[in-house]
N, C-alpha and C positions, 0 to 999 in steps of 0.2 A: 470561558474555557476554550481551549483549542486542542487540536490533535493533528498528527502528521501521518501521511501514507507514503509508501514507496509507490510511484506511479509509472505507467508506460504511456507514451504518446505515439500514436500512429495516425498520421494525417491530422485530422481535427478531433479524433476520438481519444479520450483519456480513460485509462483503466486503473483502478486502485488494486494493486497487487498484494501488498503486505501492510498490515496496520489494523487499527489505529495505534500509533505510538504516542507517548506522552511528550517526547522531546524530538526536535529536529535531528539531533545527534544520533538518537536511536534509529530513526528512519534512515538517515544517511549511511549508517554502518551496515545496513542491509540491502543497499541498492544492488551490489554485485550478486548477492545471494538471489535476489528476485530476478535479475537478468539471466542468470544460469538456469533457474527453474523455468522461466518463461520460454527460453530457447529450447528446453527439452520438450515442451509441449508444442511449440510452433517455431521451427527454425527461422522463419521470416522475422522473428523478433530481433534478430541480429541487426536489422535495419532500422529499428525503432529507437526512440529516445527514452531514457530512463532517468528518473529524478525523484524529488520529494515535493509533495504538495501539502500545504497547510490548509486545514479545514476548521471553520468556526461554525458549529451546528446551531440551529435554532434551539432556544430553551425547551427542555423536555424531550428532545430527540435523542435516539440511540444511534450511534454510528455503526454501520455494518462492518463485519470482518473483511479483510482484503481477500481477493479471489484466490490467492495462493496460500493463505494462512494454514489451512488444514493440510494441504499437500506437503508442506515442508515442516509440519509439526509445530507451528507457532500457536501456542495456546494462551500465552499471557496476552492480555488486552484483546482477546478475541471479539469482545463487544465492550464498548465503553459507554456508560450512561452519562448524559450531559445534564442531568437534573440539578 
């Protein structure tokens, strides 16, 4: 099982903003949305890199919701069991 997050890269730090999504296409379709929401919280995000990251969790692990999920009203796939 795999999942995808919209992520932000600042220096060496990576943050999971939206997700998890079931497909790369779903995550890619939300990169601009995450970029806008992140810049509302922190204008310096305009200098960061945004993209999609694939995650393969360990068996039995639950993936956390992205940092901005609740802020933008993303409720589908807020948590995904990987059992």
